[in-house]
py3Dmol code that shows the C-alpha trace and the ligand (Angstrom):
import py3Dmol

protein = """\
ATOM      1  CA  MET A   1       0.108  -0.145  -0.096  1.00  0.00           C
ATOM      2  CA  SER A   2       1.787   3.057  -1.001  1.00  0.00           C
ATOM      3  CA  LEU A   3       1.618   6.288   0.945  1.00  0.00           C
ATOM      4  CA  GLU A   4       1.908   9.838  -0.604  1.00  0.00           C
ATOM      5  CA  ILE A   5       3.225  11.668   2.295  1.00  0.00           C
ATOM      6  CA  PRO A   6       3.988  15.453   1.106  1.00  0.00           C
ATOM      7  CA  SER A   7       7.309  16.216   1.120  1.00  0.00           C
ATOM      8  CA  ALA A   8       9.025  18.822   3.314  1.00  0.00           C
ATOM      9  CA  ALA A   9       9.709  20.612  -0.138  1.00  0.00           C
ATOM     10  CA  HIS A  10       5.897  21.237  -0.568  1.00  0.00           C
ATOM     11  CA  ASP A  11       5.709  23.338   2.482  1.00  0.00           C
ATOM     12  CA  THR A  12       9.081  25.182   1.501  1.00  0.00           C
ATOM     13  CA  THR A  13       7.537  26.032  -1.906  1.00  0.00           C
ATOM     14  CA  HIS A  14       4.624  27.541  -0.021  1.00  0.00           C
ATOM     15  CA  HIS A  15       6.440  29.720   2.735  1.00  0.00           C
ATOM     16  CA  PRO A  16       4.386  32.753   2.627  1.00  0.00           C
ATOM     17  CA  PRO A  17       6.121  36.033   1.393  1.00  0.00           C
ATOM     18  CA  ALA A  18       7.622  38.560   3.656  1.00  0.00           C
ATOM     19  CA  ARG A  19       5.091  40.598   5.194  1.00  0.00           C
ATOM     20  CA  GLY A  20       3.961  43.427   3.046  1.00  0.00           C
ATOM     21  CA  GLY A  21       6.492  41.876   0.540  1.00  0.00           C
ATOM     22  CA  ALA A  22       5.633  40.907  -2.901  1.00  0.00           C
ATOM     23  CA  GLY A  23       7.116  37.292  -2.714  1.00  0.00           C
ATOM     24  CA  PRO A  24       5.843  34.729  -5.050  1.00  0.00           C
ATOM     25  CA  LEU A  25       2.561  33.123  -4.492  1.00  0.00           C
ATOM     26  CA  PRO A  26       1.676  29.370  -4.183  1.00  0.00           C
ATOM     27  CA  SER A  27       1.252  27.872  -7.246  1.00  0.00           C
ATOM     28  CA  ARG A  28      -2.250  27.011  -8.638  1.00  0.00           C
ATOM     29  CA  GLY A  29      -3.519  23.552  -8.420  1.00  0.00           C
ATOM     30  CA  ARG A  30      -1.737  22.820  -5.179  1.00  0.00           C
ATOM     31  CA  VAL A  31      -4.649  20.879  -3.454  1.00  0.00           C
ATOM     32  CA  ALA A  32      -4.590  18.237  -6.126  1.00  0.00           C
ATOM     33  CA  HIS A  33      -0.933  17.284  -5.984  1.00  0.00           C
ATOM     34  CA  VAL A  34      -0.756  17.449  -2.133  1.00  0.00           C
ATOM     35  CA  GLY A  35      -0.876  13.707  -1.131  1.00  0.00           C
ATOM     36  CA  ASN A  36      -4.272  12.242  -1.444  1.00  0.00           C
ATOM     37  CA  GLY A  37      -3.231   8.517  -1.096  1.00  0.00           C
ATOM     38  CA  ALA A  38      -3.924   6.151   1.253  1.00  0.00           C
ATOM     39  CA  GLY A  39      -2.933   7.025   4.802  1.00  0.00           C
ATOM     40  CA  VAL A  40      -3.473  10.841   4.113  1.00  0.00           C
ATOM     41  CA  VAL A  41      -6.661  12.424   5.571  1.00  0.00           C
ATOM     42  CA  HIS A  42      -7.873  16.049   4.591  1.00  0.00           C
ATOM     43  CA  VAL A  43      -9.396  18.116   7.253  1.00  0.00           C
ATOM     44  CA  ILE A  44     -10.694  21.647   7.181  1.00  0.00           C
ATOM     45  CA  SER A  45      -9.712  24.101   9.926  1.00  0.00           C
ATOM     46  CA  LEU A  46     -12.871  25.729  10.402  1.00  0.00           C
ATOM     47  CA  GLY A  47     -13.145  29.221  12.112  1.00  0.00           C
ATOM     48  CA  ALA A  48     -16.908  29.310  11.010  1.00  0.00           C
ATOM     49  CA  GLY A  49     -16.079  33.165   9.483  1.00  0.00           C
ATOM     50  CA  VAL A  50     -16.378  33.969   5.591  1.00  0.00           C
ATOM     51  CA  GLN A  51     -13.391  32.319   4.254  1.00  0.00           C
ATOM     52  CA  SER A  52     -13.427  28.762   6.234  1.00  0.00           C
ATOM     53  CA  SER A  53     -17.064  28.740   5.494  1.00  0.00           C
ATOM     54  CA  VAL A  54     -16.920  29.175   1.843  1.00  0.00           C
ATOM     55  CA  MET A  55     -13.872  26.659   1.464  1.00  0.00           C
ATOM     56  CA  ALA A  56     -16.049  24.206   3.526  1.00  0.00           C
ATOM     57  CA  LEU A  57     -19.142  24.997   1.124  1.00  0.00           C
ATOM     58  CA  MET A  58     -16.804  24.701  -2.210  1.00  0.00           C
ATOM     59  CA  ALA A  59     -15.511  21.385  -1.031  1.00  0.00           C
ATOM     60  CA  ALA A  60     -19.369  20.402  -0.679  1.00  0.00           C
ATOM     61  CA  HIS A  61     -19.906  21.713  -4.131  1.00  0.00           C
ATOM     62  CA  GLY A  62     -16.985  19.561  -5.434  1.00  0.00           C
ATOM     63  CA  GLU A  63     -15.039  22.537  -6.228  1.00  0.00           C
ATOM     64  CA  ILE A  64     -12.269  21.834  -4.069  1.00  0.00           C
ATOM     65  CA  ALA A  65     -10.983  18.205  -3.980  1.00  0.00           C
ATOM     66  CA  PRO A  66     -10.519  15.614  -2.329  1.00  0.00           C
ATOM     67  CA  MET A  67     -13.705  15.700   0.021  1.00  0.00           C
ATOM     68  CA  PRO A  68     -12.358  16.308   3.539  1.00  0.00           C
ATOM     69  CA  LYS A  69     -12.916  13.644   6.283  1.00  0.00           C
ATOM     70  CA  CYS A  70     -14.189  16.478   8.535  1.00  0.00           C
ATOM     71  CA  ALA A  71     -14.109  20.039   9.659  1.00  0.00           C
ATOM     72  CA  ILE A  72     -12.524  21.050  12.916  1.00  0.00           C
ATOM     73  CA  PHE A  73     -14.081  24.162  14.952  1.00  0.00           C
ATOM     74  CA  ALA A  74     -12.152  25.112  18.017  1.00  0.00           C
ATOM     75  CA  ASP A  75     -14.774  26.596  20.293  1.00  0.00           C
ATOM     76  CA  THR A  76     -13.606  29.408  22.653  1.00  0.00           C
ATOM     77  CA  LYS A  77     -17.252  29.260  24.097  1.00  0.00           C
ATOM     78  CA  ALA A  78     -17.101  33.140  23.534  1.00  0.00           C
ATOM     79  CA  GLU A  79     -18.154  33.429  19.691  1.00  0.00           C
ATOM     80  CA  PRO A  80     -21.294  35.491  19.463  1.00  0.00           C
ATOM     81  CA  GLN A  81     -24.574  33.856  18.880  1.00  0.00           C
ATOM     82  CA  SER A  82     -24.681  34.695  15.151  1.00  0.00           C
ATOM     83  CA  VAL A  83     -21.390  32.473  14.842  1.00  0.00           C
ATOM     84  CA  TYR A  84     -22.943  29.495  16.601  1.00  0.00           C
ATOM     85  CA  ARG A  85     -26.275  29.806  14.505  1.00  0.00           C
ATOM     86  CA  TRP A  86     -24.222  30.016  11.354  1.00  0.00           C
ATOM     87  CA  LEU A  87     -22.307  26.998  12.258  1.00  0.00           C
ATOM     88  CA  ASP A  88     -25.706  25.023  13.132  1.00  0.00           C
ATOM     89  CA  TRP A  89     -26.868  26.129   9.519  1.00  0.00           C
ATOM     90  CA  LEU A  90     -23.395  25.505   7.888  1.00  0.00           C
ATOM     91  CA  GLU A  91     -23.195  21.827   9.397  1.00  0.00           C
ATOM     92  CA  LYS A  92     -26.416  20.703   7.738  1.00  0.00           C
ATOM     93  CA  ARG A  93     -24.962  21.332   4.324  1.00  0.00           C
ATOM     94  CA  LEU A  94     -21.898  19.843   4.625  1.00  0.00           C
ATOM     95  CA  PRO A  95     -21.535  16.343   3.533  1.00  0.00           C
ATOM     96  CA  PHE A  96     -18.720  15.676   6.362  1.00  0.00           C
ATOM     97  CA  PRO A  97     -18.884  16.412  10.114  1.00  0.00           C
ATOM     98  CA  VAL A  98     -17.776  19.207  12.041  1.00  0.00           C
ATOM     99  CA  ARG A  99     -16.124  18.268  15.285  1.00  0.00           C
ATOM    100  CA  ARG A 100     -16.530  20.930  17.936  1.00  0.00           C
ATOM    101  CA  VAL A 101     -13.581  20.999  20.268  1.00  0.00           C
ATOM    102  CA  ILE A 102     -13.240  22.870  23.447  1.00  0.00           C
ATOM    103  CA  GLN A 103     -10.332  23.444  25.648  1.00  0.00           C
ATOM    104  CA  GLY A 104     -11.563  23.028  29.556  1.00  0.00           C
ATOM    105  CA  ALA A 105     -14.591  25.050  30.292  1.00  0.00           C
ATOM    106  CA  GLY A 106     -13.833  27.831  27.631  1.00  0.00           C
ATOM    107  CA  LEU A 107     -11.773  31.008  27.503  1.00  0.00           C
ATOM    108  CA  VAL A 108     -13.980  33.110  30.046  1.00  0.00           C
ATOM    109  CA  ASP A 109     -13.645  30.551  32.607  1.00  0.00           C
ATOM    110  CA  ASP A 110      -9.793  30.122  32.111  1.00  0.00           C
ATOM    111  CA  THR A 111      -9.324  33.961  32.095  1.00  0.00           C
ATOM    112  CA  LEU A 112     -11.466  34.557  35.177  1.00  0.00           C
ATOM    113  CA  ARG A 113     -10.631  31.866  37.551  1.00  0.00           C
ATOM    114  CA  LEU A 114      -8.168  32.529  39.997  1.00  0.00           C
ATOM    115  CA  ARG A 115      -5.922  29.605  41.101  1.00  0.00           C
ATOM    116  CA  ARG A 116      -4.164  29.552  44.558  1.00  0.00           C
ATOM    117  CA  ARG A 117      -0.495  29.674  44.506  1.00  0.00           C
ATOM    118  CA  LYS A 118       1.183  26.387  45.511  1.00  0.00           C
ATOM    119  CA  ASP A 119       3.299  28.206  48.032  1.00  0.00           C
ATOM    120  CA  ASN A 120       0.191  29.823  49.697  1.00  0.00           C
ATOM    121  CA  THR A 121       1.323  33.324  49.071  1.00  0.00           C
ATOM    122  CA  GLY A 122      -1.757  34.469  46.963  1.00  0.00           C
ATOM    123  CA  TYR A 123      -3.471  33.738  43.637  1.00  0.00           C
ATOM    124  CA  TRP A 124      -2.667  33.936  40.148  1.00  0.00           C
ATOM    125  CA  SER A 125      -4.781  33.788  36.750  1.00  0.00           C
ATOM    126  CA  PRO A 126      -3.204  33.026  33.393  1.00  0.00           C
ATOM    127  CA  SER A 127      -2.837  35.901  30.891  1.00  0.00           C
ATOM    128  CA  GLY A 128      -5.838  34.590  28.999  1.00  0.00           C
ATOM    129  CA  VAL A 129      -7.363  37.006  26.663  1.00  0.00           C
ATOM    130  CA  PRO A 130      -4.682  39.820  25.291  1.00  0.00           C
ATOM    131  CA  HIS A 131      -5.451  43.053  26.634  1.00  0.00           C
ATOM    132  CA  TYR A 132      -4.367  46.537  26.893  1.00  0.00           C
ATOM    133  CA  ASN A 133      -3.532  47.629  30.257  1.00  0.00           C
ATOM    134  CA  ARG A 134      -2.981  51.030  32.277  1.00  0.00           C
ATOM    135  CA  ASN A 135      -0.274  50.506  34.838  1.00  0.00           C
ATOM    136  CA  ASN A 136      -0.284  52.236  38.457  1.00  0.00           C
ATOM    137  CA  ASP A 137       2.615  54.370  37.328  1.00  0.00           C
ATOM    138  CA  GLY A 138       0.370  55.980  34.434  1.00  0.00           C
ATOM    139  CA  THR A 139       2.223  54.006  31.599  1.00  0.00           C
ATOM    140  CA  THR A 140       0.270  51.792  29.550  1.00  0.00           C
ATOM    141  CA  GLY A 141       1.003  48.483  27.859  1.00  0.00           C
ATOM    142  CA  HIS A 142      -0.148  45.109  26.191  1.00  0.00           C
ATOM    143  CA  GLY A 143      -0.622  41.844  27.619  1.00  0.00           C
ATOM    144  CA  PRO A 144       0.619  38.751  25.649  1.00  0.00           C
ATOM    145  CA  ARG A 145      -1.626  36.612  23.567  1.00  0.00           C
ATOM    146  CA  GLN A 146      -1.893  32.956  24.935  1.00  0.00           C
ATOM    147  CA  CYS A 147      -5.523  32.154  23.867  1.00  0.00           C
ATOM    148  CA  THR A 148      -4.730  31.410  20.386  1.00  0.00           C
ATOM    149  CA  LYS A 149      -2.462  28.662  21.301  1.00  0.00           C
ATOM    150  CA  ALA A 150      -4.424  27.224  24.266  1.00  0.00           C
ATOM    151  CA  PHE A 151      -7.739  27.302  22.873  1.00  0.00           C
ATOM    152  CA  LYS A 152      -7.290  27.380  19.140  1.00  0.00           C
ATOM    153  CA  ILE A 153      -4.062  25.635  17.913  1.00  0.00           C
ATOM    154  CA  ALA A 154      -3.564  23.045  20.810  1.00  0.00           C
ATOM    155  CA  PRO A 155      -7.160  21.764  20.835  1.00  0.00           C
ATOM    156  CA  ILE A 156      -7.090  21.420  16.952  1.00  0.00           C
ATOM    157  CA  ALA A 157      -3.558  19.589  17.243  1.00  0.00           C
ATOM    158  CA  ARG A 158      -5.190  17.229  19.870  1.00  0.00           C
ATOM    159  CA  GLU A 159      -8.275  16.557  17.663  1.00  0.00           C
ATOM    160  CA  THR A 160      -5.818  16.127  14.578  1.00  0.00           C
ATOM    161  CA  ARG A 161      -3.818  13.340  16.508  1.00  0.00           C
ATOM    162  CA  ARG A 162      -7.296  11.782  17.576  1.00  0.00           C
ATOM    163  CA  ILE A 163      -8.381  11.562  13.894  1.00  0.00           C
ATOM    164  CA  MET A 164      -5.110   9.986  12.866  1.00  0.00           C
ATOM    165  CA  LYS A 165      -5.608   7.362  15.598  1.00  0.00           C
ATOM    166  CA  GLU A 166      -9.163   6.684  14.708  1.00  0.00           C
ATOM    167  CA  SER A 167      -8.625   6.345  10.928  1.00  0.00           C
ATOM    168  CA  GLY A 168      -5.221   4.837  10.842  1.00  0.00           C
ATOM    169  CA  ALA A 169      -3.901   7.754   8.976  1.00  0.00           C
ATOM    170  CA  GLN A 170      -0.120   8.425   8.872  1.00  0.00           C
ATOM    171  CA  HIS A 171      -0.448  12.224   7.653  1.00  0.00           C
ATOM    172  CA  ILE A 172      -2.957  15.146   7.762  1.00  0.00           C
ATOM    173  CA  VAL A 173      -3.413  17.674   5.213  1.00  0.00           C
ATOM    174  CA  ARG A 174      -5.104  20.591   7.028  1.00  0.00           C
ATOM    175  CA  TRP A 175      -7.146  23.017   4.815  1.00  0.00           C
ATOM    176  CA  ILE A 176      -6.472  26.861   6.377  1.00  0.00           C
ATOM    177  CA  GLY A 177      -9.045  29.211   5.147  1.00  0.00           C
ATOM    178  CA  ILE A 178      -6.720  32.252   4.570  1.00  0.00           C
ATOM    179  CA  SER A 179      -7.505  34.310   1.277  1.00  0.00           C
ATOM    180  CA  LEU A 180      -5.480  36.129  -1.149  1.00  0.00           C
ATOM    181  CA  ASP A 181      -5.738  39.581   0.936  1.00  0.00           C
ATOM    182  CA  GLU A 182      -4.375  37.696   3.992  1.00  0.00           C
ATOM    183  CA  VAL A 183      -1.482  35.983   2.379  1.00  0.00           C
ATOM    184  CA  HIS A 184       0.959  37.306   5.179  1.00  0.00           C
ATOM    185  CA  ARG A 185      -1.206  34.908   7.658  1.00  0.00           C
ATOM    186  CA  MET A 186       0.249  31.721   5.953  1.00  0.00           C
ATOM    187  CA  LYS A 187       2.217  29.616   7.992  1.00  0.00           C
ATOM    188  CA  PRO A 188       3.504  26.131   7.256  1.00  0.00           C
ATOM    189  CA  SER A 189       2.609  23.406   9.684  1.00  0.00           C
ATOM    190  CA  ARG A 190       5.065  22.964  12.448  1.00  0.00           C
ATOM    191  CA  ASP A 191       4.109  19.235  12.948  1.00  0.00           C
ATOM    192  CA  LYS A 192       5.888  16.538  10.910  1.00  0.00           C
ATOM    193  CA  TYR A 193       2.672  14.576  10.767  1.00  0.00           C
ATOM    194  CA  SER A 194       0.526  17.367   8.895  1.00  0.00           C
ATOM    195  CA  THR A 195       0.860  19.854   6.155  1.00  0.00           C
ATOM    196  CA  HIS A 196      -0.947  23.061   5.778  1.00  0.00           C
ATOM    197  CA  ILE A 197      -2.562  23.772   2.521  1.00  0.00           C
ATOM    198  CA  TRP A 198      -4.563  27.190   1.595  1.00  0.00           C
ATOM    199  CA  PRO A 199      -7.207  26.315  -1.361  1.00  0.00           C
ATOM    200  CA  LEU A 200      -8.540  29.980  -1.426  1.00  0.00           C
ATOM    201  CA  ILE A 201      -5.045  31.174  -2.401  1.00  0.00           C
ATOM    202  CA  ASP A 202      -4.512  28.505  -4.819  1.00  0.00           C
ATOM    203  CA  LYS A 203      -7.716  29.656  -6.297  1.00  0.00           C
ATOM    204  CA  ARG A 204      -6.581  33.245  -5.977  1.00  0.00           C
ATOM    205  CA  MET A 205      -9.804  34.281  -4.255  1.00  0.00           C
ATOM    206  CA  THR A 206     -10.050  37.386  -2.071  1.00  0.00           C
ATOM    207  CA  ARG A 207     -12.404  37.831   0.832  1.00  0.00           C
ATOM    208  CA  HIS A 208     -14.686  39.526  -1.445  1.00  0.00           C
ATOM    209  CA  ASP A 209     -14.503  36.777  -3.683  1.00  0.00           C
ATOM    210  CA  CYS A 210     -15.825  34.715  -1.051  1.00  0.00           C
ATOM    211  CA  LYS A 211     -18.434  36.933  -0.451  1.00  0.00           C
ATOM    212  CA  LEU A 212     -19.466  36.870  -4.094  1.00  0.00           C
ATOM    213  CA  TRP A 213     -19.162  32.958  -4.264  1.00  0.00           C
ATOM    214  CA  MET A 214     -21.918  32.930  -1.299  1.00  0.00           C
ATOM    215  CA  ASP A 215     -23.972  35.365  -3.173  1.00  0.00           C
ATOM    216  CA  ARG A 216     -23.945  33.579  -6.495  1.00  0.00           C
ATOM    217  CA  HIS A 217     -25.021  30.170  -4.796  1.00  0.00           C
ATOM    218  CA  GLY A 218     -27.800  32.183  -3.007  1.00  0.00           C
ATOM    219  CA  TYR A 219     -26.405  31.464   0.456  1.00  0.00           C
ATOM    220  CA  PRO A 220     -26.917  34.164   3.210  1.00  0.00           C
ATOM    221  CA  PRO A 221     -23.736  35.974   4.122  1.00  0.00           C
ATOM    222  CA  ALA A 222     -21.279  34.531   6.737  1.00  0.00           C
ATOM    223  CA  PRO A 223     -20.697  36.241  10.043  1.00  0.00           C
ATOM    224  CA  ARG A 224     -17.393  37.430  11.203  1.00  0.00           C
ATOM    225  CA  SER A 225     -15.971  34.960  13.824  1.00  0.00           C
ATOM    226  CA  ALA A 226     -14.154  36.267  16.638  1.00  0.00           C
ATOM    227  CA  CYS A 227     -14.718  36.208  20.382  1.00  0.00           C
ATOM    228  CA  VAL A 228     -16.940  39.005  21.493  1.00  0.00           C
ATOM    229  CA  PHE A 229     -14.413  40.492  23.590  1.00  0.00           C
ATOM    230  CA  CYS A 230     -11.264  40.147  21.394  1.00  0.00           C
ATOM    231  CA  PRO A 231      -9.275  43.191  21.765  1.00  0.00           C
ATOM    232  CA  TYR A 232      -7.967  42.910  18.285  1.00  0.00           C
ATOM    233  CA  HIS A 233     -11.519  44.215  17.054  1.00  0.00           C
ATOM    234  CA  SER A 234     -11.022  47.401  14.933  1.00  0.00           C
ATOM    235  CA  ASP A 235     -13.420  50.140  15.983  1.00  0.00           C
ATOM    236  CA  SER A 236     -15.751  49.604  13.076  1.00  0.00           C
ATOM    237  CA  GLU A 237     -16.209  46.063  14.304  1.00  0.00           C
ATOM    238  CA  TRP A 238     -16.810  47.057  17.692  1.00  0.00           C
ATOM    239  CA  ARG A 239     -19.425  49.646  16.583  1.00  0.00           C
ATOM    240  CA  ARG A 240     -21.096  46.751  14.444  1.00  0.00           C
ATOM    241  CA  LEU A 241     -21.231  44.441  17.547  1.00  0.00           C
ATOM    242  CA  LYS A 242     -22.778  47.221  19.617  1.00  0.00           C
ATOM    243  CA  ILE A 243     -25.533  48.318  16.944  1.00  0.00           C
ATOM    244  CA  GLU A 244     -26.244  44.798  15.393  1.00  0.00           C
ATOM    245  CA  GLU A 245     -25.591  42.464  18.386  1.00  0.00           C
ATOM    246  CA  PRO A 246     -26.221  44.851  21.519  1.00  0.00           C
ATOM    247  CA  GLU A 247     -26.569  41.809  23.815  1.00  0.00           C
ATOM    248  CA  GLU A 248     -23.109  40.465  22.710  1.00  0.00           C
ATOM    249  CA  PHE A 249     -21.651  43.768  23.324  1.00  0.00           C
ATOM    250  CA  GLU A 250     -23.011  43.918  26.816  1.00  0.00           C
ATOM    251  CA  LEU A 251     -21.200  40.670  27.316  1.00  0.00           C
ATOM    252  CA  ALA A 252     -17.736  42.207  26.489  1.00  0.00           C
ATOM    253  CA  VAL A 253     -18.639  44.989  28.493  1.00  0.00           C
ATOM    254  CA  LYS A 254     -19.437  42.717  31.579  1.00  0.00           C
ATOM    255  CA  PHE A 255     -16.382  40.625  30.502  1.00  0.00           C
ATOM    256  CA  GLU A 256     -14.081  43.476  30.911  1.00  0.00           C
ATOM    257  CA  ARG A 257     -15.345  44.399  34.236  1.00  0.00           C
ATOM    258  CA  ASP A 258     -14.792  41.183  35.572  1.00  0.00           C
ATOM    259  CA  TYR A 259     -11.594  40.629  34.082  1.00  0.00           C
ATOM    260  CA  GLN A 260     -10.543  44.085  36.018  1.00  0.00           C
ATOM    261  CA  GLN A 261     -11.914  42.606  39.130  1.00  0.00           C
ATOM    262  CA  THR A 262     -10.020  39.294  38.741  1.00  0.00           C
ATOM    263  CA  ARG A 263      -6.696  41.277  38.162  1.00  0.00           C
ATOM    264  CA  SER A 264      -7.227  43.475  41.241  1.00  0.00           C
ATOM    265  CA  GLN A 265      -7.784  40.545  43.302  1.00  0.00           C
ATOM    266  CA  GLN A 266      -4.815  38.777  41.966  1.00  0.00           C
ATOM    267  CA  THR A 267      -2.465  41.698  42.513  1.00  0.00           C
ATOM    268  CA  ARG A 268      -3.690  42.500  45.927  1.00  0.00           C
ATOM    269  CA  SER A 269      -3.289  38.892  46.994  1.00  0.00           C
ATOM    270  CA  GLN A 270       0.042  39.182  46.160  1.00  0.00           C
ATOM    271  CA  GLN A 271       0.476  42.642  48.129  1.00  0.00           C
ATOM    272  CA  THR A 272       2.380  45.155  46.246  1.00  0.00           C
ATOM    273  CA  ARG A 273       5.130  42.744  44.740  1.00  0.00           C
ATOM    274  CA  LEU A 274       3.495  43.272  41.339  1.00  0.00           C
ATOM    275  CA  ARG A 275       2.597  46.329  39.542  1.00  0.00           C
ATOM    276  CA  VAL A 276      -1.258  47.005  39.589  1.00  0.00           C
ATOM    277  CA  VAL A 277      -2.382  46.119  36.064  1.00  0.00           C
ATOM    278  CA  VAL A 278      -5.475  47.020  34.707  1.00  0.00           C
ATOM    279  CA  PRO A 279      -6.687  45.395  31.759  1.00  0.00           C
ATOM    280  CA  PHE A 280      -8.897  46.993  29.017  1.00  0.00           C
ATOM    281  CA  LEU A 281     -10.056  45.708  25.901  1.00  0.00           C
ATOM    282  CA  HIS A 282      -9.895  48.860  23.754  1.00  0.00           C
ATOM    283  CA  LYS A 283      -6.676  50.262  23.011  1.00  0.00           C
ATOM    284  CA  SER A 284      -7.405  53.712  24.418  1.00  0.00           C
ATOM    285  CA  CYS A 285      -7.304  51.964  27.899  1.00  0.00           C
ATOM    286  CA  VAL A 286     -11.017  53.443  28.584  1.00  0.00           C
ATOM    287  CA  PRO A 287     -13.816  51.278  29.584  1.00  0.00           C
ATOM    288  CA  LEU A 288     -15.510  49.708  26.780  1.00  0.00           C
ATOM    289  CA  SER A 289     -18.904  51.125  27.713  1.00  0.00           C
ATOM    290  CA  GLN A 290     -17.506  54.704  27.310  1.00  0.00           C
ATOM    291  CA  VAL A 291     -15.359  54.375  24.240  1.00  0.00           C
ATOM    292  CA  ASP A 292     -16.286  56.568  21.283  1.00  0.00           C
ATOM    293  CA  PHE A 293     -16.101  54.260  18.252  1.00  0.00           C
ATOM    294  CA  SER A 294     -16.918  56.725  15.861  1.00  0.00           C
ATOM    295  CA  THR A 295     -13.253  57.138  14.893  1.00  0.00           C
ATOM    296  CA  ASP A 296     -12.107  53.907  13.350  1.00  0.00           C
ATOM    297  CA  GLU A 297      -9.695  52.474  10.959  1.00  0.00           C
ATOM    298  CA  ASP A 298     -10.867  54.899   8.271  1.00  0.00           C
ATOM    299  CA  HIS A 299      -8.994  57.389  10.458  1.00  0.00           C
ATOM    300  CA  GLY A 300      -5.795  55.415  10.136  1.00  0.00           C
ATOM    301  CA  GLN A 301      -6.282  52.704  12.873  1.00  0.00           C
ATOM    302  CA  GLN A 302      -4.752  49.657  11.931  1.00  0.00           C
ATOM    303  CA  VAL A 303      -6.726  46.295  12.055  1.00  0.00           C
ATOM    304  CA  MET A 304      -4.358  44.107  14.333  1.00  0.00           C
ATOM    305  CA  PHE A 305      -5.017  41.147  12.352  1.00  0.00           C
ATOM    306  CA  GLY A 306      -6.479  39.714   9.344  1.00  0.00           C
ATOM    307  CA  ASN A 307     -10.144  40.163  10.596  1.00  0.00           C
ATOM    308  CA  GLU A 308     -10.803  36.558  12.062  1.00  0.00           C
ATOM    309  CA  CYS A 309      -9.601  34.014  14.176  1.00  0.00           C
ATOM    310  CA  GLU A 310      -9.992  31.323  11.550  1.00  0.00           C
ATOM    311  CA  GLY A 311      -8.685  28.732  13.821  1.00  0.00           C
ATOM    312  CA  LEU A 312      -5.311  30.687  13.956  1.00  0.00           C
ATOM    313  CA  CYS A 313      -6.117  34.052  15.063  1.00  0.00           C
ATOM    314  CA  GLY A 314      -3.854  35.777  12.784  1.00  0.00           C
ATOM    315  CA  VAL A 315      -0.751  33.551  13.573  1.00  0.00           C
TER     316      VAL A 315
END
"""
ligand_1 = """\
8
LIG
S -10.768 35.922 18.868
Fe -9.256 37.229 19.936
S -9.651 36.813 22.067
Fe -10.414 35.028 20.779
S -8.997 33.496 20.786
Fe -8.658 34.779 18.895
S -7.161 36.287 19.509
Fe -8.061 35.282 21.508
"""
view = py3Dmol.view(width=600, height=400)
view.addModel(protein, "pdb")
view.setStyle({"model": 0}, {"cartoon": {"style": "trace"}})
view.addModel(ligand_1, "xyz")
view.setStyle({"model": 1}, {"stick": {}})
view.zoomTo()
view.show()
């Protein structure tokens, strides 16, 4: 039984061009020649936003081959309801299953739960959601982003290994829903047992092309997928959330308050050894409920990453 394991050269030829550079794009027709043989399984990394949804539906229409075994959706338990509704809708239209994977009790629980230190000197909480912060000396800063790795990359990798075990596969080909306008987000797989491919790039499709494809097929527009409280929202996305999904916006406001409360308990319990850090979700370090979102990237604000988590959160 021959096994077509994609060689390292495949990934090498598909390294992304330097950010903002004009490096070569991957060649067309890549999906067809990345190992489809016995022992190789194709899976979709589904973020449930525009691009990965179109990619899954294109597979369902036979426009991208081979048919994936399944899609994996890493659920932070913090997406807006519009995304969960969309996922329910999408699942019914796909000829392959969507496997939803969750790390622990979700990102909110992980970020807000204080843990007792082993030496009984107080409590700690993980960095959780990235945040902007105002320090007690008046300076501002930015907390690290660990959520992508812990709540997206790791659960997907675990599920991938489970799929390999269940199906006896020796290699996984992961479809990543990055479009031509987000080419800087392409990253080869770090695992020897998997290869990343980018079918939308192969098809030279932009995010706008994806929307047109949905339109042509009579499908409703897909929502934007990201945690409701993601600090990488642009002002226009915050404004959209506030106007179109006010309950979700209120959840983000509440989360910010709880986050600040958790952090204040953590730092109090460690007396004054640490700087007091107050986390904010908006770069202005103003409480979300008081931010004026009328100024946005049209006025020069940069969007922090290419719109959506898409199972990768921009990494
Ligand atoms: S959407 Fe934002 S908050 Fe959620 S996992 Fe991705 S980077 Fe973290």
